[in-house]
ZAKE-182276 format. One record per residue (C-alpha): residue number from 1; z, x, y. Coordinates in steps of 0.02 Angstrom, whole numbers, plus 32768, in hexadecimal, padded with zeros to 4 digits. Layout:
<nodes>
<node><num>NUM</num><c3>Z</c3><c1>X</c1><c2>Y</c2></node>
...
</nodes>
This chain:
<nodes>
<node><num>1</num><c3>45D3</c3><c1>2511</c1><c2>EE3B</c2></node>
<node><num>2</num><c3>464F</c3><c1>24E1</c1><c2>EEC0</c2></node>
<node><num>3</num><c3>4607</c3><c1>24A3</c1><c2>EF63</c2></node>
<node><num>4</num><c3>4632</c3><c1>24F8</c1><c2>F005</c2></node>
<node><num>5</num><c3>46A8</c3><c1>2494</c1><c2>F074</c2></node>
<node><num>6</num><c3>4644</c3><c1>240D</c1><c2>F0CB</c2></node>
<node><num>7</num><c3>45A2</c3><c1>2439</c1><c2>F070</c2></node>
<node><num>8</num><c3>4589</c3><c1>238D</c1><c2>F025</c2></node>
<node><num>9</num><c3>45E1</c3><c1>232D</c1><c2>F0AC</c2></node>
<node><num>10</num><c3>4577</c3><c1>22AA</c1><c2>F104</c2></node>
<node><num>11</num><c3>45A6</c3><c1>22A4</c1><c2>F1BA</c2></node>
<node><num>12</num><c3>459A</c3><c1>21FD</c1><c2>F213</c2></node>
<node><num>13</num><c3>451A</c3><c1>21EC</c1><c2>F29E</c2></node>
<node><num>14</num><c3>4565</c3><c1>21A2</c1><c2>F33B</c2></node>
<node><num>15</num><c3>44FC</c3><c1>214A</c1><c2>F3BD</c2></node>
<node><num>16</num><c3>4555</c3><c1>21A9</c1><c2>F446</c2></node>
<node><num>17</num><c3>452B</c3><c1>2250</c1><c2>F3F6</c2></node>
<node><num>18</num><c3>4474</c3><c1>221D</c1><c2>F3DF</c2></node>
<node><num>19</num><c3>4466</c3><c1>21E5</c1><c2>F494</c2></node>
<node><num>20</num><c3>44B8</c3><c1>2286</c1><c2>F4D0</c2></node>
<node><num>21</num><c3>4440</c3><c1>22EE</c1><c2>F467</c2></node>
<node><num>22</num><c3>43AB</c3><c1>228D</c1><c2>F4AA</c2></node>
<node><num>23</num><c3>43E4</c3><c1>22AB</c1><c2>F55C</c2></node>
<node><num>24</num><c3>43FB</c3><c1>2364</c1><c2>F539</c2></node>
<node><num>25</num><c3>434D</c3><c1>2376</c1><c2>F4EF</c2></node>
<node><num>26</num><c3>42FF</c3><c1>2315</c1><c2>F580</c2></node>
<node><num>27</num><c3>435A</c3><c1>2385</c1><c2>F5FB</c2></node>
<node><num>28</num><c3>431A</c3><c1>2420</c1><c2>F5A2</c2></node>
<node><num>29</num><c3>4269</c3><c1>23DB</c1><c2>F5A0</c2></node>
<node><num>30</num><c3>426E</c3><c1>23B6</c1><c2>F65A</c2></node>
<node><num>31</num><c3>42AF</c3><c1>2466</c1><c2>F67D</c2></node>
<node><num>32</num><c3>4224</c3><c1>24B0</c1><c2>F612</c2></node>
<node><num>33</num><c3>41A3</c3><c1>2445</c1><c2>F66A</c2></node>
<node><num>34</num><c3>41E2</c3><c1>2480</c1><c2>F714</c2></node>
<node><num>35</num><c3>41D4</c3><c1>2535</c1><c2>F6DD</c2></node>
<node><num>36</num><c3>4126</c3><c1>251A</c1><c2>F698</c2></node>
<node><num>37</num><c3>40F2</c3><c1>24C1</c1><c2>F738</c2></node>
<node><num>38</num><c3>4126</c3><c1>2559</c1><c2>F79D</c2></node>
<node><num>39</num><c3>40C2</c3><c1>25CA</c1><c2>F72A</c2></node>
<node><num>40</num><c3>402A</c3><c1>2558</c1><c2>F734</c2></node>
<node><num>41</num><c3>4037</c3><c1>2552</c1><c2>F7F1</c2></node>
<node><num>42</num><c3>4034</c3><c1>2610</c1><c2>F7FB</c2></node>
<node><num>43</num><c3>3FA4</c3><c1>2617</c1><c2>F77E</c2></node>
<node><num>44</num><c3>3F46</c3><c1>2594</c1><c2>F7E3</c2></node>
<node><num>45</num><c3>3F4D</c3><c1>2604</c1><c2>F87A</c2></node>
<node><num>46</num><c3>3EE3</c3><c1>2686</c1><c2>F81F</c2></node>
<node><num>47</num><c3>3E7F</c3><c1>2613</c1><c2>F7AB</c2></node>
<node><num>48</num><c3>3DED</c3><c1>25AD</c1><c2>F7E8</c2></node>
<node><num>49</num><c3>3E1C</c3><c1>2508</c1><c2>F796</c2></node>
<node><num>50</num><c3>3D76</c3><c1>24BA</c1><c2>F7C7</c2></node>
<node><num>51</num><c3>3D1A</c3><c1>2537</c1><c2>F758</c2></node>
<node><num>52</num><c3>3D9E</c3><c1>2569</c1><c2>F6D8</c2></node>
<node><num>53</num><c3>3D58</c3><c1>2560</c1><c2>F627</c2></node>
<node><num>54</num><c3>3DFF</c3><c1>2538</c1><c2>F5D5</c2></node>
<node><num>55</num><c3>3E17</c3><c1>24A8</c1><c2>F64F</c2></node>
<node><num>56</num><c3>3D67</c3><c1>246C</c1><c2>F624</c2></node>
<node><num>57</num><c3>3D96</c3><c1>245F</c1><c2>F56C</c2></node>
<node><num>58</num><c3>3E30</c3><c1>23F9</c1><c2>F59A</c2></node>
<node><num>59</num><c3>3DCB</c3><c1>2386</c1><c2>F60C</c2></node>
<node><num>60</num><c3>3D40</c3><c1>2369</c1><c2>F58E</c2></node>
<node><num>61</num><c3>3DBB</c3><c1>2340</c1><c2>F504</c2></node>
<node><num>62</num><c3>3E14</c3><c1>22BD</c1><c2>F56D</c2></node>
<node><num>63</num><c3>3D70</c3><c1>2274</c1><c2>F5A9</c2></node>
<node><num>64</num><c3>3D2F</c3><c1>2267</c1><c2>F4F7</c2></node>
<node><num>65</num><c3>3DB3</c3><c1>21E3</c1><c2>F4D1</c2></node>
<node><num>66</num><c3>3D7B</c3><c1>2180</c1><c2>F56B</c2></node>
<node><num>67</num><c3>3CBF</c3><c1>217E</c1><c2>F54C</c2></node>
<node><num>68</num><c3>3C8F</c3><c1>20C6</c1><c2>F55C</c2></node>
<node><num>69</num><c3>3C2E</c3><c1>2061</c1><c2>F4DB</c2></node>
<node><num>70</num><c3>3BDE</c3><c1>1FB5</c1><c2>F4DF</c2></node>
<node><num>71</num><c3>3C31</c3><c1>1F25</c1><c2>F480</c2></node>
<node><num>72</num><c3>3B9F</c3><c1>1EDA</c1><c2>F420</c2></node>
<node><num>73</num><c3>3B7C</c3><c1>1E24</c1><c2>F44A</c2></node>
<node><num>74</num><c3>3C03</c3><c1>1E16</c1><c2>F4D0</c2></node>
<node><num>75</num><c3>3BF9</c3><c1>1E0C</c1><c2>F58D</c2></node>
<node><num>76</num><c3>3C69</c3><c1>1E47</c1><c2>F61B</c2></node>
<node><num>77</num><c3>3CBE</c3><c1>1DED</c1><c2>F6AA</c2></node>
<node><num>78</num><c3>3D25</c3><c1>1E1B</c1><c2>F742</c2></node>
<node><num>79</num><c3>3DD3</c3><c1>1DCF</c1><c2>F746</c2></node>
<node><num>80</num><c3>3E40</c3><c1>1DD7</c1><c2>F7E1</c2></node>
<node><num>81</num><c3>3E1F</c3><c1>1DEF</c1><c2>F89A</c2></node>
<node><num>82</num><c3>3D97</c3><c1>1E53</c1><c2>F8F0</c2></node>
<node><num>83</num><c3>3DAD</c3><c1>1F0E</c1><c2>F904</c2></node>
<node><num>84</num><c3>3E56</c3><c1>1F53</c1><c2>F8C9</c2></node>
<node><num>85</num><c3>3EAA</c3><c1>1EDD</c1><c2>F84E</c2></node>
<node><num>86</num><c3>3E13</c3><c1>1E9E</c1><c2>F7EE</c2></node>
<node><num>87</num><c3>3DF4</c3><c1>1ED6</c1><c2>F73A</c2></node>
<node><num>88</num><c3>3D57</c3><c1>1ED9</c1><c2>F6CF</c2></node>
<node><num>89</num><c3>3D79</c3><c1>1E84</c1><c2>F629</c2></node>
<node><num>90</num><c3>3D16</c3><c1>1E56</c1><c2>F58E</c2></node>
<node><num>91</num><c3>3CF6</c3><c1>1D9B</c1><c2>F590</c2></node>
<node><num>92</num><c3>3D65</c3><c1>1D76</c1><c2>F4FA</c2></node>
<node><num>93</num><c3>3DF5</c3><c1>1CFB</c1><c2>F4F1</c2></node>
<node><num>94</num><c3>3E95</c3><c1>1D37</c1><c2>F49C</c2></node>
<node><num>95</num><c3>3ED0</c3><c1>1CAF</c1><c2>F426</c2></node>
<node><num>96</num><c3>3F87</c3><c1>1CC9</c1><c2>F450</c2></node>
<node><num>97</num><c3>3F6C</c3><c1>1CA1</c1><c2>F509</c2></node>
<node><num>98</num><c3>3FEF</c3><c1>1D24</c1><c2>F533</c2></node>
<node><num>99</num><c3>3FD5</c3><c1>1DAF</c1><c2>F5B2</c2></node>
<node><num>100</num><c3>4042</c3><c1>1E3F</c1><c2>F5EC</c2></node>
<node><num>101</num><c3>402F</c3><c1>1E7B</c1><c2>F69F</c2></node>
<node><num>102</num><c3>408A</c3><c1>1F20</c1><c2>F6BE</c2></node>
<node><num>103</num><c3>4090</c3><c1>1F54</c1><c2>F774</c2></node>
<node><num>104</num><c3>4080</c3><c1>1ECC</c1><c2>F7F9</c2></node>
<node><num>105</num><c3>40A7</c3><c1>1F0C</c1><c2>F8A8</c2></node>
<node><num>106</num><c3>405B</c3><c1>1E8A</c1><c2>F91F</c2></node>
<node><num>107</num><c3>3FC9</c3><c1>1E50</c1><c2>F8B2</c2></node>
<node><num>108</num><c3>3FCC</c3><c1>1DC8</c1><c2>F82C</c2></node>
<node><num>109</num><c3>3F14</c3><c1>1D99</c1><c2>F837</c2></node>
<node><num>110</num><c3>3EF1</c3><c1>1DCF</c1><c2>F783</c2></node>
<node><num>111</num><c3>3F90</c3><c1>1D7A</c1><c2>F747</c2></node>
<node><num>112</num><c3>3F62</c3><c1>1CDA</c1><c2>F7A2</c2></node>
<node><num>113</num><c3>3EB2</c3><c1>1CD8</c1><c2>F75A</c2></node>
<node><num>114</num><c3>3EF9</c3><c1>1CED</c1><c2>F6AA</c2></node>
<node><num>115</num><c3>3F80</c3><c1>1C69</c1><c2>F6C8</c2></node>
<node><num>116</num><c3>3EFB</c3><c1>1BED</c1><c2>F703</c2></node>
<node><num>117</num><c3>3EA3</c3><c1>1C09</c1><c2>F65C</c2></node>
<node><num>118</num><c3>3F40</c3><c1>1BD5</c1><c2>F601</c2></node>
<node><num>119</num><c3>3F8D</c3><c1>1C7F</c1><c2>F5DE</c2></node>
<node><num>120</num><c3>4048</c3><c1>1C98</c1><c2>F5E5</c2></node>
<node><num>121</num><c3>4057</c3><c1>1D35</c1><c2>F650</c2></node>
<node><num>122</num><c3>40EE</c3><c1>1DA7</c1><c2>F63A</c2></node>
<node><num>123</num><c3>40FF</c3><c1>1E16</c1><c2>F6D4</c2></node>
<node><num>124</num><c3>4161</c3><c1>1EB6</c1><c2>F6EF</c2></node>
<node><num>125</num><c3>4184</c3><c1>1F18</c1><c2>F78D</c2></node>
<node><num>126</num><c3>4228</c3><c1>1F69</c1><c2>F7BF</c2></node>
<node><num>127</num><c3>41EC</c3><c1>1F94</c1><c2>F86F</c2></node>
<node><num>128</num><c3>41E7</c3><c1>1EE1</c1><c2>F8B2</c2></node>
<node><num>129</num><c3>426E</c3><c1>1E5C</c1><c2>F8C1</c2></node>
<node><num>130</num><c3>41FB</c3><c1>1DC8</c1><c2>F8A7</c2></node>
<node><num>131</num><c3>4146</c3><c1>1D99</c1><c2>F88A</c2></node>
<node><num>132</num><c3>40D4</c3><c1>1D7B</c1><c2>F921</c2></node>
<node><num>133</num><c3>40B1</c3><c1>1CCF</c1><c2>F8D7</c2></node>
<node><num>134</num><c3>40E3</c3><c1>1C70</c1><c2>F83C</c2></node>
<node><num>135</num><c3>4090</c3><c1>1C09</c1><c2>F7B4</c2></node>
<node><num>136</num><c3>40DA</c3><c1>1BA0</c1><c2>F726</c2></node>
<node><num>137</num><c3>408E</c3><c1>1C1A</c1><c2>F6A8</c2></node>
<node><num>138</num><c3>40DF</c3><c1>1CB4</c1><c2>F6F8</c2></node>
<node><num>139</num><c3>417B</c3><c1>1D06</c1><c2>F6AF</c2></node>
<node><num>140</num><c3>41B4</c3><c1>1D94</c1><c2>F721</c2></node>
<node><num>141</num><c3>4228</c3><c1>1E22</c1><c2>F6EE</c2></node>
<node><num>142</num><c3>426C</c3><c1>1E98</c1><c2>F773</c2></node>
<node><num>143</num><c3>4257</c3><c1>1F2A</c1><c2>F6FB</c2></node>
<node><num>144</num><c3>41DF</c3><c1>1FBB</c1><c2>F6EE</c2></node>
<node><num>145</num><c3>418D</c3><c1>1FF4</c1><c2>F64C</c2></node>
<node><num>146</num><c3>418C</c3><c1>20A6</c1><c2>F609</c2></node>
<node><num>147</num><c3>4193</c3><c1>2101</c1><c2>F563</c2></node>
<node><num>148</num><c3>4226</c3><c1>20E6</c1><c2>F4EB</c2></node>
<node><num>149</num><c3>426C</c3><c1>2195</c1><c2>F50C</c2></node>
<node><num>150</num><c3>427C</c3><c1>2175</c1><c2>F5C8</c2></node>
<node><num>151</num><c3>42CE</c3><c1>20C9</c1><c2>F5CD</c2></node>
<node><num>152</num><c3>4352</c3><c1>20A8</c1><c2>F653</c2></node>
<node><num>153</num><c3>43A4</c3><c1>200D</c1><c2>F69A</c2></node>
<node><num>154</num><c3>4308</c3><c1>1FEE</c1><c2>F702</c2></node>
<node><num>155</num><c3>4282</c3><c1>2032</c1><c2>F68C</c2></node>
<node><num>156</num><c3>426D</c3><c1>1FE6</c1><c2>F5E0</c2></node>
<node><num>157</num><c3>41F3</c3><c1>2003</c1><c2>F551</c2></node>
<node><num>158</num><c3>4162</c3><c1>1F90</c1><c2>F529</c2></node>
<node><num>159</num><c3>418F</c3><c1>1F7C</c1><c2>F472</c2></node>
<node><num>160</num><c3>423F</c3><c1>1F47</c1><c2>F4A4</c2></node>
<node><num>161</num><c3>41FB</c3><c1>1EC1</c1><c2>F519</c2></node>
<node><num>162</num><c3>4181</c3><c1>1E7F</c1><c2>F498</c2></node>
<node><num>163</num><c3>4215</c3><c1>1E5F</c1><c2>F425</c2></node>
<node><num>164</num><c3>4280</c3><c1>1E19</c1><c2>F4B3</c2></node>
<node><num>165</num><c3>41F6</c3><c1>1D9C</c1><c2>F4DD</c2></node>
<node><num>166</num><c3>41E8</c3><c1>1D64</c1><c2>F426</c2></node>
<node><num>167</num><c3>4136</c3><c1>1DA8</c1><c2>F419</c2></node>
<node><num>168</num><c3>4150</c3><c1>1E18</c1><c2>F382</c2></node>
<node><num>169</num><c3>40E0</c3><c1>1DA6</c1><c2>F31B</c2></node>
<node><num>170</num><c3>4053</c3><c1>1DA2</c1><c2>F39C</c2></node>
<node><num>171</num><c3>3FB4</c3><c1>1E06</c1><c2>F37F</c2></node>
<node><num>172</num><c3>3F38</c3><c1>1DC2</c1><c2>F3FF</c2></node>
<node><num>173</num><c3>3F84</c3><c1>1DE1</c1><c2>F4AA</c2></node>
<node><num>174</num><c3>3F3B</c3><c1>1E33</c1><c2>F546</c2></node>
<node><num>175</num><c3>3F89</c3><c1>1EC6</c1><c2>F5A3</c2></node>
<node><num>176</num><c3>3F6C</c3><c1>1EFB</c1><c2>F657</c2></node>
<node><num>177</num><c3>3FC5</c3><c1>1F97</c1><c2>F696</c2></node>
<node><num>178</num><c3>3FD2</c3><c1>1FEF</c1><c2>F73D</c2></node>
<node><num>179</num><c3>4079</c3><c1>204A</c1><c2>F739</c2></node>
<node><num>180</num><c3>4058</c3><c1>20E7</c1><c2>F79F</c2></node>
<node><num>181</num><c3>4058</c3><c1>216C</c1><c2>F717</c2></node>
<node><num>182</num><c3>40CF</c3><c1>211E</c1><c2>F699</c2></node>
<node><num>183</num><c3>4037</c3><c1>20E8</c1><c2>F634</c2></node>
<node><num>184</num><c3>4034</c3><c1>2196</c1><c2>F5E7</c2></node>
<node><num>185</num><c3>40EA</c3><c1>2184</c1><c2>F5AF</c2></node>
<node><num>186</num><c3>40C7</c3><c1>20D8</c1><c2>F566</c2></node>
<node><num>187</num><c3>402B</c3><c1>2102</c1><c2>F503</c2></node>
<node><num>188</num><c3>4060</c3><c1>21B0</c1><c2>F4C9</c2></node>
<node><num>189</num><c3>40F3</c3><c1>2160</c1><c2>F46E</c2></node>
<node><num>190</num><c3>40AF</c3><c1>20B4</c1><c2>F43E</c2></node>
<node><num>191</num><c3>4097</c3><c1>2082</c1><c2>F388</c2></node>
<node><num>192</num><c3>3FF0</c3><c1>204F</c1><c2>F33F</c2></node>
<node><num>193</num><c3>4038</c3><c1>1FA6</c1><c2>F30F</c2></node>
<node><num>194</num><c3>406A</c3><c1>1F82</c1><c2>F3C4</c2></node>
<node><num>195</num><c3>3FC0</c3><c1>1FB7</c1><c2>F405</c2></node>
<node><num>196</num><c3>3F6D</c3><c1>1F43</c1><c2>F389</c2></node>
<node><num>197</num><c3>3FC6</c3><c1>1EAE</c1><c2>F3D6</c2></node>
<node><num>198</num><c3>3F4C</c3><c1>1EB3</c1><c2>F469</c2></node>
<node><num>199</num><c3>3E94</c3><c1>1E81</c1><c2>F465</c2></node>
<node><num>200</num><c3>3E74</c3><c1>1ED3</c1><c2>F50E</c2></node>
<node><num>201</num><c3>3ED4</c3><c1>1F58</c1><c2>F56C</c2></node>
<node><num>202</num><c3>3EAD</c3><c1>1F71</c1><c2>F624</c2></node>
<node><num>203</num><c3>3EFA</c3><c1>2011</c1><c2>F669</c2></node>
<node><num>204</num><c3>3EF9</c3><c1>206C</c1><c2>F70D</c2></node>
<node><num>205</num><c3>3F0C</c3><c1>2121</c1><c2>F6D5</c2></node>
<node><num>206</num><c3>3F53</c3><c1>2197</c1><c2>F757</c2></node>
<node><num>207</num><c3>3F60</c3><c1>2251</c1><c2>F77D</c2></node>
<node><num>208</num><c3>3EC4</c3><c1>229C</c1><c2>F72C</c2></node>
<node><num>209</num><c3>3ED5</c3><c1>2325</c1><c2>F7AD</c2></node>
<node><num>210</num><c3>3F63</c3><c1>2366</c1><c2>F73F</c2></node>
<node><num>211</num><c3>3EFA</c3><c1>2379</c1><c2>F6A2</c2></node>
<node><num>212</num><c3>3F03</c3><c1>2437</c1><c2>F6AD</c2></node>
<node><num>213</num><c3>3FC2</c3><c1>242C</c1><c2>F6A0</c2></node>
<node><num>214</num><c3>3FF4</c3><c1>2443</c1><c2>F5EB</c2></node>
<node><num>215</num><c3>4083</c3><c1>23C5</c1><c2>F5E1</c2></node>
<node><num>216</num><c3>401D</c3><c1>233D</c1><c2>F636</c2></node>
<node><num>217</num><c3>3F81</c3><c1>2364</c1><c2>F5D0</c2></node>
<node><num>218</num><c3>3FDC</c3><c1>2359</c1><c2>F52A</c2></node>
<node><num>219</num><c3>402F</c3><c1>22B4</c1><c2>F556</c2></node>
<node><num>220</num><c3>3F8B</c3><c1>226A</c1><c2>F594</c2></node>
<node><num>221</num><c3>3F2E</c3><c1>22A8</c1><c2>F4FA</c2></node>
<node><num>222</num><c3>3FAC</c3><c1>2256</c1><c2>F486</c2></node>
<node><num>223</num><c3>3FA4</c3><c1>21B4</c1><c2>F4E9</c2></node>
<node><num>224</num><c3>3EE6</c3><c1>21AE</c1><c2>F4E0</c2></node>
<node><num>225</num><c3>3EE6</c3><c1>21DC</c1><c2>F428</c2></node>
<node><num>226</num><c3>3F5D</c3><c1>214D</c1><c2>F403</c2></node>
<node><num>227</num><c3>3EF4</c3><c1>20D1</c1><c2>F465</c2></node>
<node><num>228</num><c3>3E53</c3><c1>210B</c1><c2>F410</c2></node>
<node><num>229</num><c3>3E9B</c3><c1>20E5</c1><c2>F364</c2></node>
<node><num>230</num><c3>3E98</c3><c1>202A</c1><c2>F383</c2></node>
<node><num>231</num><c3>3E27</c3><c1>200F</c1><c2>F41B</c2></node>
<node><num>232</num><c3>3D8A</c3><c1>2052</c1><c2>F46E</c2></node>
<node><num>233</num><c3>3D64</c3><c1>2067</c1><c2>F525</c2></node>
<node><num>234</num><c3>3CE1</c3><c1>1FE8</c1><c2>F55B</c2></node>
<node><num>235</num><c3>3CEB</c3><c1>1FFC</c1><c2>F618</c2></node>
<node><num>236</num><c3>3D1A</c3><c1>2085</c1><c2>F691</c2></node>
<node><num>237</num><c3>3D2D</c3><c1>2085</c1><c2>F74E</c2></node>
<node><num>238</num><c3>3D6B</c3><c1>210A</c1><c2>F7C6</c2></node>
<node><num>239</num><c3>3DEC</c3><c1>20D8</c1><c2>F847</c2></node>
<node><num>240</num><c3>3DA3</c3><c1>2111</c1><c2>F8EE</c2></node>
<node><num>241</num><c3>3E48</c3><c1>2117</c1><c2>F94C</c2></node>
<node><num>242</num><c3>3E47</c3><c1>21D0</c1><c2>F923</c2></node>
<node><num>243</num><c3>3DB3</c3><c1>2249</c1><c2>F91E</c2></node>
<node><num>244</num><c3>3D5F</c3><c1>228D</c1><c2>F882</c2></node>
<node><num>245</num><c3>3D9C</c3><c1>2337</c1><c2>F846</c2></node>
<node><num>246</num><c3>3D48</c3><c1>23BE</c1><c2>F7DF</c2></node>
<node><num>247</num><c3>3DAC</c3><c1>2411</c1><c2>F754</c2></node>
<node><num>248</num><c3>3D55</c3><c1>2488</c1><c2>F6DF</c2></node>
<node><num>249</num><c3>3CAC</c3><c1>2453</c1><c2>F722</c2></node>
<node><num>250</num><c3>3CD0</c3><c1>239C</c1><c2>F6F8</c2></node>
<node><num>251</num><c3>3CCD</c3><c1>2320</c1><c2>F78A</c2></node>
<node><num>252</num><c3>3D55</c3><c1>229D</c1><c2>F775</c2></node>
<node><num>253</num><c3>3DA7</c3><c1>2212</c1><c2>F7D9</c2></node>
<node><num>254</num><c3>3E60</c3><c1>2235</c1><c2>F7EA</c2></node>
<node><num>255</num><c3>3E83</c3><c1>2182</c1><c2>F7B1</c2></node>
<node><num>256</num><c3>3E1C</c3><c1>2123</c1><c2>F730</c2></node>
<node><num>257</num><c3>3E1C</c3><c1>206B</c1><c2>F705</c2></node>
<node><num>258</num><c3>3DFA</c3><c1>2054</c1><c2>F64B</c2></node>
<node><num>259</num><c3>3DD9</c3><c1>1FB9</c1><c2>F5E4</c2></node>
<node><num>260</num><c3>3E01</c3><c1>1FD0</c1><c2>F52B</c2></node>
<node><num>261</num><c3>3DC7</c3><c1>1F50</c1><c2>F4AA</c2></node>
<node><num>262</num><c3>3E0F</c3><c1>1F46</c1><c2>F3FA</c2></node>
<node><num>263</num><c3>3DA2</c3><c1>1F94</c1><c2>F374</c2></node>
<node><num>264</num><c3>3DAB</c3><c1>1F06</c1><c2>F2F6</c2></node>
<node><num>265</num><c3>3D68</c3><c1>1E80</c1><c2>F36E</c2></node>
<node><num>266</num><c3>3CB1</c3><c1>1EB3</c1><c2>F373</c2></node>
<node><num>267</num><c3>3C30</c3><c1>1F38</c1><c2>F34E</c2></node>
<node><num>268</num><c3>3C11</c3><c1>1FBF</c1><c2>F3D1</c2></node>
<node><num>269</num><c3>3B74</c3><c1>201B</c1><c2>F406</c2></node>
<node><num>270</num><c3>3B49</c3><c1>20AA</c1><c2>F47B</c2></node>
<node><num>271</num><c3>3B67</c3><c1>207C</c1><c2>F530</c2></node>
<node><num>272</num><c3>3ACB</c3><c1>2045</c1><c2>F591</c2></node>
<node><num>273</num><c3>3B24</c3><c1>202C</c1><c2>F638</c2></node>
<node><num>274</num><c3>3B40</c3><c1>209D</c1><c2>F6CC</c2></node>
<node><num>275</num><c3>3BE1</c3><c1>2098</c1><c2>F72F</c2></node>
<node><num>276</num><c3>3C08</c3><c1>2047</c1><c2>F7A4</c2></node>
<node><num>277</num><c3>3BB4</c3><c1>1FAA</c1><c2>F761</c2></node>
<node><num>278</num><c3>3B84</c3><c1>1F12</c1><c2>F7CB</c2></node>
<node><num>279</num><c3>3C2C</c3><c1>1EC3</c1><c2>F79D</c2></node>
<node><num>280</num><c3>3C8E</c3><c1>1F56</c1><c2>F7E5</c2></node>
<node><num>281</num><c3>3CCD</c3><c1>1F61</c1><c2>F897</c2></node>
<node><num>282</num><c3>3D18</c3><c1>1FF5</c1><c2>F8F3</c2></node>
<node><num>283</num><c3>3DD6</c3><c1>1FEF</c1><c2>F8F8</c2></node>
<node><num>284</num><c3>3DCA</c3><c1>201E</c1><c2>F9AF</c2></node>
<node><num>285</num><c3>3D35</c3><c1>1FC9</c1><c2>FA03</c2></node>
<node><num>286</num><c3>3D39</c3><c1>204A</c1><c2>FA90</c2></node>
<node><num>287</num><c3>3D07</c3><c1>20D6</c1><c2>FA18</c2></node>
<node><num>288</num><c3>3C73</c3><c1>20EF</c1><c2>F9A4</c2></node>
<node><num>289</num><c3>3C8F</c3><c1>20C8</c1><c2>F8ED</c2></node>
<node><num>290</num><c3>3C93</c3><c1>2155</c1><c2>F86D</c2></node>
<node><num>291</num><c3>3BED</c3><c1>2169</c1><c2>F811</c2></node>
<node><num>292</num><c3>3C16</c3><c1>2198</c1><c2>F75C</c2></node>
<node><num>293</num><c3>3B6B</c3><c1>2185</c1><c2>F709</c2></node>
<node><num>294</num><c3>3B81</c3><c1>2154</c1><c2>F653</c2></node>
<node><num>295</num><c3>3C24</c3><c1>21B8</c1><c2>F646</c2></node>
<node><num>296</num><c3>3BF0</c3><c1>21F4</c1><c2>F59A</c2></node>
<node><num>297</num><c3>3C52</c3><c1>2288</c1><c2>F556</c2></node>
<node><num>298</num><c3>3C4C</c3><c1>2261</c1><c2>F49B</c2></node>
</nodes>
């Protein structure tokens, strides 16, 4: 049987065409998201989001991935300055002595504490020209970090930077991240192999007030699912710079600080702590800290 003209022809794929197609799809997705946002805004005017049962299902599913557990036989410590900028970590030394600090602004207290312990700290922030102070173990990049599908000249992907820093063979690093919402882009697209490079992942997770918005919810759910494959939440703290909100009957901080610990490093048991713990401090000392109880949604 004769083939139709061009039927068996293999067309070359050009990088320019692929980039153009990616841009087109991203433009269409943004347009769709804008339309859906308008619809959700109108629906929100007639729905009581604080009591909506569908929103409750969304909230409970996200929270189930963030239910903390206890790392058996290990203790916790606070690393960094008082109030905003300090992080609760598992007392566990990463053998690589390499740490990534994504999002700096004016605070390098965590970075400095890690550097003083002998860690090489690789820092990223595209919103500042220079660090507030330096250390021989600091390597600063004036770049932001986002997901691979959103890279620009100023925003790069984490996997790309790991390769650029010659860390592709490292599997015991530490990651700290406060990148104002881009965490969802990073972790919704990250590979399991890249997640497994980090013994601990400290994240400030933003915008939980948007969990009733379908696009945001799906991205956050994928991010948390990816993280939960390799790590478990061992500590949770609500950032008190914004008030608690109620969505679907679930009271939530709008921003959560989560400590994730890799699954293969220890056994885990049901959490016996209540949050905040004695190690925690309010981000803003002028306001009361958020009382989360045991934050158990499993």
